[in-house]
N, C-alpha and C positions, 0 to 999 in steps of 0.2 A: 191654403198655400201661404207661407210666410212672405211678407213683402220686404222690399229693401229697407223700408223704414223700420219694421219690427226687428230685422237683423241688426241694423245700426243701433237701435235702442238697446237690444240685448248686449251687444258688444260694448257699447258705451257704459252700460250699467255694470257689466262685469269688470271693466277697466277701473271704474270708480270704486267698486268694492275692494278690488285688489289694492288700489292706491290707499284707501282708508285703512285697511288692515295693516299694510306695510308701514304706515306712519303712526299707527296706534290710535286712530280717531274713530274706529268703528263703534266702540261702545261708549266712550266718554264724550265724543264730540270735540275733544281738544287734542292737540298734538302732545304726546308724552315725551318728556325729555329723556334722552338716554343717559344712564348713569355715567358719570365721568370716572375714569380710572383713579383709584385711590393713590395718593402720593406714597411712594415707597417709604417704609418705616426708616427713620434715621437710626442707624446703629448707635447704641450707647457705648460707653467705655467697655472694653472687654472684661468679662467676669473672670476673676481668678479661678484657676482650676480647683476642684474640690479636693483633689489628692495630689501629692507630690512624691517624688522618689525618696525625699528626706523630710518626713513630717516633723513639725515643730514639737518640742517637749509639751507645750500646752495642749496641742491637738492630741498627742498620745495620751496624756493624762485624762483629757475629756473622754477619749475613746475607752480607756480603762473603766471609768465610772459607768459609761453607757453600756458597755459589754456586760457589766454586772447588773445594772439597773434593769435592763431589758431581758435578763434571764438567759443570755447566750451561754453563760458558763454552765448552766444546768445540763446541757447536752455536749458542749464542746470543751468542757473543763476550764479551770481557772486561767490557764495560759493559752487557751485555744489549741492545745495539743491533741484534742480529740478525747472523747469519752465513750461510755457504754452506748449512748444514744446518738452521738453526732461525730462526724469525721474531724480530723485535724484541719484547721483552717488558717493556721499561722505557724511559723513564719512563712514567707513566700506565698501570700494569698493569690488567688486567681486575679486576673485584671479587674480593675474597679468596675468598668461597665458591666461585666459579666456577674460580678459579685452583687451589684445593685439589682440587676435583673433577676437573679436567683432569689435574693431576699424578698423581692416583691412577689415573685411567682415561683415558689419552689416546686420540685418535681417528686420529692419523696415524702418523708414524715414530718418535715419541718413546717410549722405554720407560716402562712404568708404575713408579711409585715407591710401594710399599706403606708402611704405617706401620712395618713391620719395617726398612725401609731408611732412611726419614727421617720424623721425627715431625711432627705438626701444628705444634708449637711451632717446630721448625727451619724448616718451610716459612713460618711467619709471619716469621721472621727474614729469610729470603731475599726475601720479599715486601717487607719494610722496605727492603732493599737496592734492589729494583726501584723502589720509590716515591721513593727518594732520588736516583736518577739525574738528572742535569741535563737540562733541555730542550735539544734540538738548536738550533743557531743557525738563524735564518731563511735560506733560500736566498739572498735578496737581499743578505745580509751577507757572503757568500763571493764574493770577486772572480772566481774562476775560473768561477763559476756565474751571476754577475750578467749581465743582458742588456746 
């Protein structure tokens, strides 16, 4: 039959183990310091947007070169008007975030272009090229197609 002394010893030992585990001294014998919360990152100056509604001529020119250098013209044709293997992508391209996501992870026959192949900044230049493509003439202005 347990005595009052043995019950007190078990209760005291249990309390000590709980206290040691709670303070982190059970295995190391020393109190572990809790990590202090990191200081919030100080925001730097805001980054300029990669794209704008009116891209600069320099950005358009860079995009023209990148469109050709990266072989976009092979499927989408020289002016991004669409070709045998790729749809029209300019003028009036899809919103830039969607464009960026699609180029990185396409859903059809287009190969993916990772950031190792082409940077976001270079894609923004290509996007500027697409934005700058002239609107096609209305069908009614083409004599061969006029009713």
